[in-house]
C-alpha positions as a printed NumPy array, in Angstrom:
array([[ 18.633,   1.179,   3.821],
       [ 21.618,  -0.49 ,   2.236],
       [ 25.035,   0.461,   1.006],
       [ 23.96 ,  -1.062,  -2.3  ],
       [ 21.663,   1.903,  -3.004],
       [ 22.829,   4.067,  -5.946],
       [ 25.123,   6.891,  -4.866],
       [ 24.006,   9.296,  -7.609],
       [ 20.455,  10.501,  -7.009],
       [ 20.124,  12.528, -10.198],
       [ 21.763,  10.576, -13.043],
       [ 19.286,   8.018, -14.342],
       [ 20.301,   5.519, -17.022],
       [ 17.632,   5.428, -19.778],
       [ 17.355,   1.661, -19.336],
       [ 16.468,   2.137, -15.654],
       [ 13.883,   4.808, -16.43 ],
       [ 12.354,   2.589, -19.086],
       [ 12.354,  -0.327, -16.662],
       [ 10.4  ,   1.611, -14.037],
       [  7.945,   2.878, -16.63 ],
       [  7.442,  -0.599, -18.049],
       [  6.994,  -1.943, -14.53 ],
       [  4.152,   0.46 , -13.872],
       [  2.414,  -0.433, -17.102],
       [  2.949,  -4.172, -16.628],
       [  1.631,  -4.077, -13.079],
       [ -1.578,  -2.443, -14.232],
       [ -2.022,  -4.646, -17.282],
       [ -1.167,  -7.911, -15.493],
       [ -3.545,  -7.056, -12.678],
       [ -1.073,  -6.907,  -9.8  ],
       [ -2.501,  -3.552,  -8.827],
       [ -5.528,  -3.11 , -11.04 ],
       [ -6.62 ,  -6.717, -11.163],
       [ -8.992,  -6.356,  -8.238],
       [-10.8  ,  -3.409,  -9.811],
       [-13.678,  -3.852, -12.258],
       [-12.279,  -3.923, -15.785],
       [-13.754,  -0.58 , -16.876],
       [-12.665,   1.116, -13.661],
       [ -9.147,  -0.3  , -13.887],
       [ -8.767,   0.976, -17.425],
       [ -9.666,   4.539, -16.516],
       [ -8.709,   4.906, -12.838],
       [ -6.183,   7.612, -12.177],
       [ -4.881,   8.628,  -8.748],
       [ -6.58 ,  11.791,  -7.571],
       [ -4.477,  14.831,  -6.688],
       [ -4.129,  15.266,  -2.944],
       [ -2.977,  17.997,  -0.581],
       [  0.175,  17.265,   1.411],
       [ -0.623,  19.723,   4.188],
       [ -1.904,  18.444,   7.518],
       [ -0.996,  14.825,   6.833],
       [ -2.531,  11.876,   8.62 ],
       [ -1.13 ,  10.915,  12.007],
       [ -1.236,   8.048,  14.466],
       [ -0.312,   8.912,  18.046],
       [  1.291,  12.126,  16.848],
       [  3.422,  10.56 ,  14.081],
       [  2.818,  10.82 ,  10.365],
       [  4.475,  10.079,   7.066],
       [  7.963,  11.254,   6.081],
       [  7.708,  15.048,   5.679],
       [ 10.793,  15.127,   3.446],
       [  9.736,  12.357,   1.069],
       [  9.143,  13.394,  -2.536],
       [  6.854,  10.498,  -3.366],
       [  3.569,  10.676,  -1.415],
       [ -0.117,   9.97 ,  -1.85 ],
       [ -3.229,  10.278,   0.3  ],
       [ -6.739,   8.981,  -0.29 ],
       [ -9.9  ,   7.932,   1.555],
       [-13.159,   6.052,   1.181],
       [-16.382,   5.427,   3.093],
       [-16.801,   1.783,   4.094],
       [-20.338,   0.736,   4.984],
       [-19.35 ,  -1.847,   7.551],
       [-18.777,  -2.013,  11.325],
       [-15.473,  -0.579,  12.555],
       [-14.651,  -3.936,  14.203],
       [-14.915,  -5.719,  10.84 ],
       [-12.686,  -3.208,   9.047],
       [-10.116,  -3.11 ,  11.829],
       [ -9.839,  -6.902,  11.931],
       [ -9.335,  -7.133,   8.188],
       [ -6.601,  -4.522,   8.232],
       [ -4.71 ,  -5.72 ,  11.332],
       [ -4.982,  -9.47 ,  10.824],
       [ -2.081,  -9.184,   8.412],
       [ -1.562, -12.93 ,   8.057],
       [ -4.899, -13.122,   6.222],
       [ -4.158, -10.302,   3.761],
       [ -3.544, -12.795,   0.903],
       [ -7.108, -14.067,   1.276],
       [ -8.62 , -10.731,   0.198],
       [ -5.797,  -8.882,  -1.562],
       [ -4.629, -10.639,  -4.724],
       [ -1.434,  -8.584,  -4.967],
       [ -0.266,  -9.975,  -1.603],
       [  1.054, -13.43 ,  -2.43 ],
       [  2.692, -14.284,   0.899],
       [  2.749, -12.97 ,   4.439],
       [  4.759, -13.955,   7.48 ],
       [  4.628, -12.494,  10.967],
       [  8.109, -12.118,  12.408],
       [  6.942, -12.169,  16.036],
       [  4.107, -13.838,  17.978],
       [  0.949, -12.418,  19.495],
       [ -1.528,  -9.77 ,  18.375],
       [ -0.356,  -6.982,  16.12 ],
       [  1.029,  -4.185,  18.324],
       [  3.72 ,  -1.529,  18.371],
       [  7.065,  -2.995,  17.256],
       [  5.4  ,  -5.989,  15.566],
       [  7.109,  -6.935,  12.327],
       [  5.846,  -8.742,   9.236],
       [  7.277,  -9.599,   5.831],
       [  5.129,  -9.819,   2.725],
       [  5.592, -10.204,  -1.003],
       [  3.97 ,  -9.108,  -4.213],
       [  4.977, -10.385,  -7.665],
       [  6.293,  -8.228, -10.459],
       [  5.502,  -9.761, -13.874],
       [  7.964, -10.163, -16.694],
       [  8.578,  -6.971, -18.64 ],
       [ 10.504,  -6.379, -21.888],
       [ 13.783,  -5.624, -20.111],
       [ 13.742,  -8.159, -17.278],
       [ 12.339, -11.515, -16.106],
       [  9.632, -11.712, -13.431],
       [ 10.685, -10.944,  -9.881],
       [  9.179, -10.455,  -6.425],
       [  9.027,  -7.337,  -4.308],
       [  9.769,  -8.171,  -0.653],
       [  8.443,  -5.7  ,   1.934],
       [  9.462,  -5.825,   5.6  ],
       [  7.157,  -3.705,   7.776],
       [  7.48 ,  -2.607,  11.4  ],
       [  4.476,  -1.23 ,  13.306],
       [  5.595,   2.027,  14.917],
       [  2.289,   3.327,  16.325],
       [ -1.081,   1.665,  16.868],
       [ -4.269,   2.792,  18.589],
       [ -7.049,   0.228,  18.742],
       [ -9.907,   0.912,  16.29 ],
       [ -8.363,   4.326,  15.511],
       [ -5.082,   4.213,  13.597],
       [ -1.969,   2.316,  12.651],
       [  1.408,   3.4  ,  11.239],
       [  4.197,   1.181,   9.929],
       [  7.504,   1.706,   8.151],
       [  9.981,  -0.364,   6.184],
       [ 11.887,  -1.018,   2.952],
       [ 10.654,  -2.827,  -0.171],
       [ 13.262,  -4.581,  -2.272],
       [ 13.077,  -6.419,  -5.557],
       [ 15.323,  -6.957,  -8.585],
       [ 15.394,  -3.648, -10.412],
       [ 13.121,  -1.828,  -7.959],
       [ 13.992,  -0.547,  -4.507],
       [ 12.198,   1.656,  -1.965],
       [ 14.595,   2.43 ,   0.879],
       [ 11.953,   3.729,   3.256],
       [  8.183,   3.542,   3.074],
       [  5.933,   5.066,   5.748],
       [  2.242,   4.154,   5.771],
       [ -0.501,   5.617,   7.981],
       [ -4.112,   4.463,   8.232],
       [ -6.918,   6.115,  10.258],
       [-10.462,   4.861,  10.907],
       [-13.235,   7.307,  11.863],
       [-16.871,   6.29 ,  12.513],
       [-19.239,   8.568,  10.594],
       [-22.871,   8.522,   9.541],
       [-23.371,   5.492,   7.317],
       [-20.127,   3.669,   8.09 ],
       [-16.44 ,   4.299,   8.682],
       [-14.253,   6.844,   6.906],
       [-10.988,   5.085,   6.139],
       [ -8.056,   7.346,   5.269],
       [ -4.587,   6.311,   4.208],
       [ -1.388,   8.176,   3.373],
       [  1.984,   6.769,   2.301],
       [  5.389,   8.116,   1.387],
       [  8.329,   6.489,  -0.386],
       [ 11.935,   7.644,  -0.209],
       [ 15.185,   6.44 ,  -1.73 ],
       [ 17.662,   7.248,  -4.455],
       [ 16.111,   4.936,  -7.063],
       [ 12.421,   5.552,  -6.395],
       [ 13.005,   9.324,  -6.578],
       [ 14.499,   9.245, -10.078],
       [ 11.025,   9.801, -11.524],
       [  8.746,  11.265,  -8.823],
       [  5.568,  11.718, -10.95 ],
       [  5.751,   8.142, -12.2  ],
       [  6.511,   6.723,  -8.726],
       [  3.621,   8.748,  -7.267],
       [  1.252,   7.421,  -9.925],
       [  2.415,   3.88 ,  -9.134],
       [  1.88 ,   4.438,  -5.4  ],
       [ -1.511,   6.017,  -5.896],
       [ -2.868,   3.173,  -7.983],
       [ -1.719,   0.713,  -5.366],
       [ -3.426,   2.57 ,  -2.513],
       [ -6.651,   3.028,  -4.461],
       [ -6.703,  -0.733,  -5.192],
       [ -6.016,  -1.552,  -1.53 ],
       [ -8.877,   0.66 ,  -0.356],
       [-11.172,  -0.855,  -2.994],
       [-10.374,  -4.369,  -1.744],
       [-10.819,  -3.385,   1.904],
       [-14.176,  -1.742,   1.198],
       [-15.449,  -4.588,  -0.969],
       [-14.415,  -7.307,   1.474],
       [-15.711,  -5.549,   4.603],
       [-19.081,  -4.689,   3.025],
       [-19.495,  -8.214,   1.655],
       [-18.841,  -9.731,   5.037],
       [-21.296,  -7.338,   6.636],
       [-23.943,  -8.298,   4.081],
       [-23.32 , -11.994,   4.658],
       [-23.649, -11.493,   8.413],
       [-26.916,  -9.611,   8.085],
       [-28.377, -12.219,   5.744],
       [-27.406, -14.941,   8.204],
       [-29.397, -13.243,  10.94 ],
       [-32.635, -13.299,   8.961]])
């Protein structure tokens, strides 16, 4: 949260609205969000409507209940819980299986735990109204329960795009055939709330892509492990 945030939450310059819209389109076309999806799926994927009641929680804490931009989704991952958990919490290795994550730096030593901090980046390609830039996200783990859930918060800042406060919750539940992975995220801030439907669409596509990458990577590693035991 910075004093540089716009003071007027309702008046949106047409150039800014066009910039955010172009950003969403460019991200999908350039593959920052959709690039890890199969081409046909990326072309047609649309975030699914979700209920905001009874949101996900980790140790009794959930997403921002007042945030206007929010999205929740889930998928079944056919892999051991230990494999999925390691992929998700070994944040320094995110760039190895998530193309949109171009850099990652832990800001404290030791295993990921409550109050751990990490800073990561994702590129924003050139669009008609601006040169390429980079979105810098600084996350702080607020709650964590081993093999069960994790919740982190933090701002995301880039030239022409700012999220003052993001809250992200993940839960992992063993079920028949694998692990049910659920995620829910909210974004809040003067700029990101100038076009809530567009920002929600942007957020939803990002979360669907993240889940797809997590599922694909975990299941591939499980398959490799099983083949190695034969």
